[in-house]
N, C-alpha and C positions, 0 to 999 in steps of 0.2 A: 489278111488275117490278124494283123496287129489291132485294126480298128473293131473286129468283132471282140477280141479279147477286151478292150478298152469298153465297149458297147455291153459287155457282159457284166464287168466290174463295176460299171456306172449302175447297171439294173440289181445288182447284189447289195449297192449302198443304198439305194433308194428303197427295195424293198425293205431292207433292216431298218432306216431312218422312219420308215411307217409302222412298221412292225412296234418301236420302241415308243413312238409319239402314241400310239393304239392304248400302252399301257395304263394302268390307273394311275390319276395324279395325286391319291391318297393310298396310305397303307396304315392298317391296324393289327396287332399283334394282341393276343392278349392268353393267360392261363388262369386258372381256378384251381384253389386247392381246399378242403375242409380241413378246419383245425377244432381239435377238441380243448376249446376254450372259448371263453366268453371274447365279444369283439372288443371291449376295451384291452384286454391282455394283448390281442393282435394287432390291434391300432397302435397301441405304445411302441410296438418293434419298428414301425415304418414312420410314426411323425417325429421322430427324434432320429437324425442322420447319425448321433455316435452309436446308436445300438445295431447299424448297418453293418458294421465289421465281424458280427457274429454269423451274418447269414448271407452277406452280398456275393455272388458267385464271382463277381469280375475281381472281387479283394483275393480270390484264391487262385485265379489266373496269375494275376503277378502280386505276390508278398510283397515286394519291394515299394510299390506303388506309393507315392507321394499323395497326403490327403491334408487337407485343412477345413476348418469348420468357420461361418462366420454368420452374421445376423444373429436371429434370434435364436434361442439355446434348443429349441423344438417347435414345431406347428409352423405357421404361415410368418414367411420370411426368414427360415432357417436356411442356410445355404452351405453347399458341400461342393469342395472343388476335387480333381483329382488330376495328377501325372505320373503315367505308366508307362510301359513298354506298347510296343505298336500293336499288340491284341486290344489292351485297354484305352490307349491312347490317352487324351486329355479334355476335362469337361467341367461344368459346373451343372448342380441341380439347385434348384430354387422352390422351395414348398410355396405354392400361390394361393392354394385352399386347402384348409383343415376342417373337416367336421366330425369331431368326436365320434367315433366308433361307426362311421359311415362312409366318409371320402376323403382322399387326399389326392391333391392335383398339383404335379411338380412341373415346372419348366425345366426341360432337360436340354443343356446346349453343349453340343460336340464342337471341337476344338483342332481336333487331331486323331486321328489320321485325316477327317476328312470333317468340314464345316456342316452342321446340320442343327435346326432347335426343331425340336419333338414336345410332345407332353406325354408326360406318364401319369398312370391313375392307379389306384387301390381303392377299392372298396369293400366293405364288410359288411355281410349279410347274415343275420342270426338264422340258425338252424337249430332249433332246441337248444342241446348244451354245448353246440358247435357253430362256427364260424365259417363260413365261406369267403375267402378272401379272392379277389380277381385282379392281377397286376396285369395292365395293359399299357399300349404305348402308341401313340397315333401321330402321325406327320403326313409330310408331304412330299413328293418325290419329283424332282427337277429333271430334265432331261437324261442327263447323266445317270443319278439313279434309279430312273426308268432301265437304262442299259445295263446296268448291274445288276438288277433285279432279275433280269433273263438267265444270268448264268448263277446266281448265288439265290438261295431259296431264304430270304428275311424272316419267315414265319418259323420255319425250322433252326435257324443260327440263334435269333434270338428267344425265341419261344423255349428252344431247349435251356436256354440262361434263365430265363422265368421259373420253368418247373424246378431246376435245382436248388434257385433261391429260395422257393416258396417250399420246397422239401425242409432244407436247411431250417426255413424259419417254425417251420410246423414241428420240426423234433426240438428246437430250441424251446418255444412257448410250451410243447406239451409235457416236455421236461421239468419247467418250473415249477415251485412248490405252488399250490393252489390258495389264494387268499379267500 
């Protein structure tokens, strides 16, 4: 009887390992919002980390989060670091590419509660008097991340935060005086 239970447990573990191993190695989360403003006005909110406090959804999760800025004041080379509670963790963002009113690419490093390095991108597409801004994050899933993603939906969790951030950015930019 004990041997049958042991064999059953081994089969369950092997099946679980195979299912995890077959999960995608890469992930991508993206959300888009249309903002009634020209691309330069929207681009300015993302290109300067100092402006993120007004719309960054994670800042609202932990208002006591410690934040610091380094490198360039804005654009390529700008660095933002944070240390917060267990929900926001600790990490660093570095703007690695900044093409005015077109693209911002960010190296996103998480240190706590887990270590990971991902890429975040913002693209800005003019649509008449509006701008479609897309916020995306891509990265690699190691075996542990694949296992976690079986039980937690990354797209819903992170995507929901992206939606909140884009909605806050939209309100902020659309309420600003027109130049």
